[in-house]
C-alpha positions as CSV (number, residue, x, y, z in Angstrom):
1,X,6.6,-24.9,8.0
2,X,3.4,-25.8,6.6
3,X,0.3,-23.9,7.4
4,X,-3.2,-25.0,6.5
5,X,-6.4,-23.5,5.7
6,X,-9.8,-25.5,5.8
7,X,-12.1,-22.7,5.1
8,X,-11.4,-19.9,2.5
9,X,-13.8,-17.4,3.3
10,X,-13.4,-14.0,4.7
11,X,-11.3,-14.3,7.7
12,X,-9.6,-16.7,5.9
13,X,-8.6,-14.5,3.6
14,X,-7.7,-11.5,5.7
15,X,-5.6,-13.8,7.7
16,X,-3.6,-15.2,4.6
17,X,-2.9,-11.8,3.4
18,X,-1.5,-10.9,6.5
19,X,1.2,-13.5,6.8
20,X,2.1,-12.7,3.4
21,X,2.0,-9.0,3.4
22,X,4.4,-9.7,7.0
23,X,6.2,-12.5,4.8
24,X,5.6,-14.9,7.8
25,X,4.9,-17.5,5.4
26,X,5.7,-17.8,1.4
27,X,2.5,-18.6,-0.9
28,X,4.1,-21.9,-1.6
29,X,4.0,-22.7,2.2
30,X,0.2,-22.5,2.7
31,X,-2.3,-24.9,1.6
32,X,-5.9,-24.7,1.7
33,X,-9.4,-26.2,1.2
34,X,-12.9,-25.0,0.9
35,X,-16.5,-26.3,-0.3
36,X,-17.0,-24.2,-3.1
37,X,-14.8,-24.9,-6.3
38,X,-15.1,-21.2,-7.1
39,X,-13.8,-20.1,-3.6
40,X,-10.8,-22.2,-4.0
41,X,-10.3,-21.0,-7.6
42,X,-10.4,-17.5,-6.8
43,X,-8.0,-17.9,-3.7
44,X,-5.5,-20.0,-5.8
45,X,-5.4,-16.9,-8.2
46,X,-5.3,-13.8,-5.3
47,X,-2.5,-15.3,-3.3
48,X,-0.8,-18.3,-5.2
49,X,-1.4,-20.6,-2.5
50,X,-1.6,-24.4,-2.7
51,X,-5.1,-26.0,-3.1
52,X,-6.2,-29.5,-1.9
53,X,-8.9,-31.7,-2.7
54,X,-9.7,-32.5,0.7
55,X,-9.8,-31.4,4.3
56,X,-7.8,-34.4,5.4
57,X,-5.3,-33.7,2.8
58,X,-4.8,-30.4,4.5
59,X,-4.5,-31.4,7.6
60,X,-1.9,-34.2,6.6
61,X,0.1,-31.5,5.1
62,X,0.0,-29.4,7.5
63,X,2.4,-28.3,10.6
64,X,0.0,-25.4,11.8
65,X,-3.5,-25.9,10.8
66,X,-6.4,-23.0,11.0
67,X,-10.1,-23.8,11.3
68,X,-11.7,-21.4,9.7
69,X,-15.5,-22.8,9.4
70,X,-18.4,-21.6,11.0
71,X,-19.1,-23.3,14.2
72,X,-22.0,-25.2,13.1
73,X,-19.9,-27.4,10.9
74,X,-16.9,-27.7,13.0
75,X,-17.8,-31.2,14.3
76,X,-18.1,-32.8,10.9
77,X,-14.8,-31.1,10.1
78,X,-13.2,-32.6,13.0
79,X,-14.4,-36.2,12.6
80,X,-13.1,-36.0,9.1
81,X,-9.5,-34.9,9.9
82,X,-8.8,-36.0,13.2
83,X,-7.3,-39.2,12.3
84,X,-5.0,-37.2,9.9
85,X,-3.0,-34.9,12.4
86,X,-0.3,-35.4,14.5
87,X,0.0,-34.6,18.1
88,X,2.8,-32.1,17.4
89,X,0.5,-30.0,14.6
90,X,-0.6,-26.4,16.2
91,X,-4.6,-26.4,15.5
92,X,-5.9,-22.9,15.6
93,X,-9.5,-22.2,15.7
94,X,-11.6,-19.3,15.4
95,X,-14.8,-20.6,15.5
96,X,-16.8,-18.5,18.1
97,X,-18.8,-20.6,21.4
98,X,-16.4,-23.5,20.7
99,X,-14.1,-24.1,23.9
100,X,-11.0,-25.7,24.2
101,X,-12.2,-28.4,26.0
102,X,-14.9,-28.7,23.4
103,X,-12.2,-29.0,20.5
104,X,-10.3,-31.3,22.6
105,X,-13.2,-33.6,22.9
106,X,-13.8,-33.4,19.3
107,X,-10.8,-34.1,18.5
108,X,-10.4,-37.1,20.9
109,X,-7.0,-37.4,21.6
110,X,-4.2,-35.3,22.9
111,X,-3.7,-32.2,20.6
112,X,-2.0,-28.5,20.8
113,X,-5.0,-26.2,20.7
114,X,-5.2,-22.1,20.3
115,X,-8.7,-20.9,20.3
116,X,-8.9,-16.9,18.8
117,X,-11.6,-14.5,18.2
118,X,-10.7,-12.5,15.3
119,X,-13.1,-9.4,14.1
120,X,-13.6,-8.3,10.4
121,X,-11.4,-5.3,10.4
122,X,-9.0,-7.7,9.7
123,X,-9.9,-7.5,6.1
124,X,-8.3,-4.2,6.0
125,X,-5.4,-4.9,8.0
126,X,-6.8,-3.5,11.7
127,X,-8.1,-6.6,13.2
128,X,-8.5,-7.6,17.0
129,X,-7.9,-10.6,18.3
130,X,-8.3,-12.6,21.6
131,X,-6.1,-15.7,21.9
132,X,-5.9,-18.4,24.4
133,X,-4.6,-22.0,24.6
134,X,-4.6,-25.5,26.0
135,X,-1.7,-26.4,28.3
136,X,0.0,-28.8,25.4
137,X,0.8,-25.4,23.7
138,X,4.3,-24.1,24.3
139,X,5.5,-20.5,25.0
140,X,7.3,-20.7,21.3
141,X,3.8,-21.9,20.1
142,X,2.0,-18.8,21.4
143,X,4.4,-16.5,20.2
144,X,3.9,-17.8,16.4
145,X,0.4,-17.7,17.0
146,X,0.5,-14.3,18.6
147,X,2.7,-13.4,15.4
148,X,0.0,-14.9,13.0
149,X,-3.1,-12.7,14.1
150,X,-0.5,-9.4,14.7
151,X,-0.3,-9.7,10.7
152,X,-3.9,-8.5,10.0
153,X,-4.3,-6.2,13.4
154,X,-3.7,-6.0,17.1
155,X,-3.7,-9.5,19.1
156,X,-3.7,-10.2,22.8
157,X,-3.3,-13.3,25.3
158,X,-6.7,-13.6,27.2
159,X,-8.1,-15.7,29.9
160,X,-10.3,-18.3,28.0
161,X,-13.6,-17.1,30.2
162,X,-13.3,-13.8,28.5
163,X,-13.4,-14.9,24.5
164,X,-17.2,-14.5,24.8
165,X,-16.5,-11.2,25.9
166,X,-13.7,-10.7,23.1
167,X,-16.6,-11.9,20.9
168,X,-18.8,-9.3,22.0
169,X,-16.5,-6.7,22.2
170,X,-14.7,-6.8,19.3
171,X,-15.9,-10.0,17.0
172,X,-19.6,-8.7,16.9
173,X,-19.3,-5.1,17.6
174,X,-18.2,-4.0,14.1
175,X,-21.7,-4.6,12.9
176,X,-23.1,-2.3,15.4
177,X,-20.4,0.5,14.6
178,X,-21.4,-0.1,10.9
179,X,-25.2,0.3,12.0
180,X,-24.1,3.5,13.9
181,X,-22.4,4.8,10.7
182,X,-25.5,4.3,8.1
183,X,-27.7,6.4,11.0
184,X,-25.1,8.8,11.1
185,X,-25.1,9.2,7.6
186,X,-28.8,9.4,7.4
187,X,-29.0,12.2,9.5
188,X,-26.4,14.1,7.2
189,X,-28.6,13.2,4.2
190,X,-31.4,14.3,5.6
191,X,-29.6,17.7,6.7
192,X,-28.9,18.1,2.7
193,X,-25.4,16.1,2.2
194,X,-25.1,13.7,-0.9
195,X,-24.8,10.5,0.5
196,X,-21.1,9.1,-0.7
197,X,-19.9,12.4,1.2
198,X,-22.2,11.6,4.4
199,X,-20.6,8.2,4.7
200,X,-17.3,9.3,4.1
201,X,-17.7,11.8,6.8
202,X,-19.2,9.3,9.2
203,X,-16.7,6.7,8.8
204,X,-13.9,9.2,9.1
205,X,-15.3,10.5,12.5
206,X,-15.4,6.8,14.0
207,X,-12.2,5.9,12.4
208,X,-10.5,9.2,13.9
209,X,-12.2,9.0,17.1
210,X,-11.0,5.2,17.7
211,X,-7.7,6.3,16.8
212,X,-7.9,9.4,19.5
213,X,-8.8,6.7,22.4
214,X,-5.9,4.4,21.3
215,X,-3.3,7.0,20.5
216,X,-4.0,9.3,23.4
217,X,-4.4,7.1,25.9
218,X,-7.0,8.9,27.8
219,X,-10.1,7.8,28.9
220,X,-13.3,8.2,26.3
221,X,-15.5,10.1,29.0
222,X,-12.8,12.8,29.3
223,X,-12.5,12.8,25.3
224,X,-16.2,13.0,25.1
225,X,-16.2,16.1,27.7
226,X,-13.7,17.7,25.4
227,X,-16.0,17.6,22.3
228,X,-19.2,19.1,24.6
229,X,-18.6,22.9,25.2
230,X,-20.8,24.4,27.8
231,X,-24.4,25.3,26.1
232,X,-23.0,24.0,22.9
233,X,-24.5,22.0,19.8
234,X,-22.8,18.6,21.1
235,X,-24.1,18.6,24.6
236,X,-27.3,18.3,23.3
237,X,-26.6,15.5,21.0
238,X,-25.3,13.8,24.0
239,X,-28.7,14.7,26.1
240,X,-31.2,13.1,23.4
241,X,-28.7,10.0,22.9
242,X,-28.6,9.6,27.1
243,X,-32.7,10.3,27.0
244,X,-32.9,7.4,24.3
245,X,-31.0,5.1,26.5
246,X,-28.0,4.6,24.0
247,X,-25.7,3.5,26.6
248,X,-27.7,1.1,28.2
249,X,-29.0,-0.5,24.6
250,X,-25.2,-0.9,23.6
251,X,-24.5,-2.7,26.8
252,X,-27.2,-5.1,26.3
253,X,-26.4,-5.9,22.6
254,X,-22.9,-6.9,23.7
255,X,-24.4,-8.9,26.7
256,X,-26.9,-10.3,24.2
257,X,-23.9,-11.7,22.4
258,X,-22.3,-12.9,25.1
259,X,-25.3,-14.9,26.2
260,X,-26.0,-16.4,22.3
261,X,-22.1,-17.6,22.6
262,X,-22.7,-19.5,25.8
263,X,-25.4,-21.5,23.9
264,X,-23.2,-22.1,20.8
């Protein structure tokens, strides 16, 4: 079964790397295209996949077609390829904000559509992807789509009306986490720690804390309370964060991304 990629940016490379690592497909069974010749040659060299000259050629060759382009380019790409995909082709879009209805209207014919929202930690095999599908997609297709997404992290089926929430809580939030890590490292540097070591301590603290939430199954508030000893240092830091409105600021940031997704 041939898997095609239109767009070979960071997310596509994360997906290709995961699929090859899990041996879901072989390099010879992947075909891709991108605007930049440099990008195409770099991906061919890194993964050994087939590179096509046009998006239409990718569409014609693919049993599973992954649209890994930015939302603002998706209409143009679909207009280019819609005459070259069959009704049996499983089409997977990772474009934020583009609904199944929008995609179906853009193709202007009955097609099997899966909409996914991965995030950048997929680059290190720790992605988190929301998945939904239209009514032409079979259960077998859904299972296969989830298997593809799970090759570079975790994946779950969600109702489409929650996809913009998925985009906020997992798609955009790594940027906020990176900002948090940078701020913690800056504070450590201000306290005298070397910069490189500060980033390592801050990043590992975030990584370990996230792993503790996932593996312990305990509520984050309970885990927070476990760190906050009576009269200790941590509760004073919590007091400052609450005074500065950290909780509300984070909520407002994520809800702003949901609103922007609704406008795309």
